[in-house]
N, C-alpha and C positions, 0 to 999 in steps of 0.2 A: 291600147285596146283594153276594154273592160273585160273582167273574167266571164261575166254572163254572156257577152257577145261571143267570146272565144268558145265557150261551151256549146252555145247554139251553132256555131260554125262546125264544131267537131261532131256533134250529135244531130245530124239532119239527114235529108234524103240520100245525100252522097254516101253516108256511112252505110245505109241500108243497101244501096246498089253495090258498094265495095264488098260488103259481106255476101251478097248473092254471088258476085264474081269469085269471091273467096271460096265459097262452097263448091263451085264448079272446079276451081283450081285444086282445091283439097281432095276432091274425089279422085281426079286424074293423077295429081302429083303424089299424094300420100298413098294412094293404091299402088303405084309404081314403086315408091320408096319402101313400103312395108313388104311388098312382093319380093323385091330385090334382097332386102335384109333377112327376112324370115324363110323364104322359099329357096333362094339361090345363094344364101350365106354371103352376099356382098357386104363388106364392112360398113360400119356406121357412116363414115364420111362420104364415100362414093354414093351410098344409098340416099343420104339426105341431099347430096348435091344434085343428083338426077331429078329429084322432086323439084328443086328450085330452078333448074335449067328449063325443064318442060313447063312447069307452072309459071316461071318468069316471062316466057315468051307469050303464053296465053293471057297472062295478067296485063302485060303492057297493052296489048291491043283492046282487050275488053274494058279495062279501066280508062284507057285514054279516050275512047270513043263513047262508051256507054255510061261509065260512072262519072267521069269529069267532063264529058262533052267537049273534048279538047281536039281541035282539028288543025292546030298549027303544025307545020312541018319544021322540025328542028333537030339537028344532030346533037345540040347541047342537051336537049330534053332526053334523048335516047341515052346519051353518056351519063347524065344524072341518074336515070332510071337504073342502069346497070351498076353504077357505084352504090346506089341505095340498096339494091337487091343484095349485093355482095357484103355490104356493112351489116345489114339486118341479119343476114344469114350467119355471118361469123359471130356477131354479138349474141344473137339468140341461141345458136347451137353450142357454142363454147360455154356460155354461162349455164344453160340448161344441163349440159353433160357434167360440168363441175359440181353444181348444186345437187343434182339427182344422185350422182355417184357417191357424194358425201352423205346424203341423207339415207340412201338405201344401200349402204355399204355391204350389208349381209345378203343382199338378194343376188340372184344369178346374173350373169353378164347380160343375157337376153332381156331379162325383166328390166334391168336398169337401162339398157339401151332403148327399149320401147317406151319406157316412161319418160326418158330424156328426149326422145324424138317428138312425143306428144307435147311436152312442155316447150320445147324449141319452136314448134309450130305456133303456139299461143303467143309467145314473146315476139316471134317474127311478124305475126299478123298485126299486132299493135304498133310496132315500130314502122312497119311498112306502110300502113294506112297513114300515119302521121307524115311520113316522108313524102309519099305520093301526094297527099292533100296539100301540104304546105310548102313543098319544095319543087317536085318534079312537075306537077300539073297545076301549079299555083295560079290562081286567077289573077288577071291584071287588077291593079288598084281600082280602076273605074268600075269594073264588073263587080268587085267585092263591095264597094260602097253602094251600088244599086241593089245588090242582093240584101245587104244589111238594112237598108231603108225599106225595102219591100217586106222583109221580115217583121220590122217594127210596126209598119202599117198593118199587116195582117194580124198582129197580136191585139190590136186595138178594137 
């Protein structure tokens, strides 16, 4: 696949829809996460995990039907989605916490935690989009070829 085609596949209407769904998930999940962390003193890991359990369920249905227009019934798809969410979560939040705690070592625990949570959200979003787009809700080869040909015709 040519790089230009890949870039057009990544940056299209589906990305915009994914970001809209992400805004909805972020408001609900992050609101819960920061409320638990800052108001109820729930530790870092349980606070961020609650965000992704609640947001993950919402994300699955909104992205499946709205973003990726996928109406297949598949246990394998659900399993891939769950594995993707878990992998993205741990990669994003472990790396964010390590990096932020190293960079902002002189700051308070609360400040470092809040910055790490925000950075984790950003890393998670990018990894999650790529995984959902190209693994979990991947279009069949025939659908991809039709979409690519339609994009090329529309550019002319």
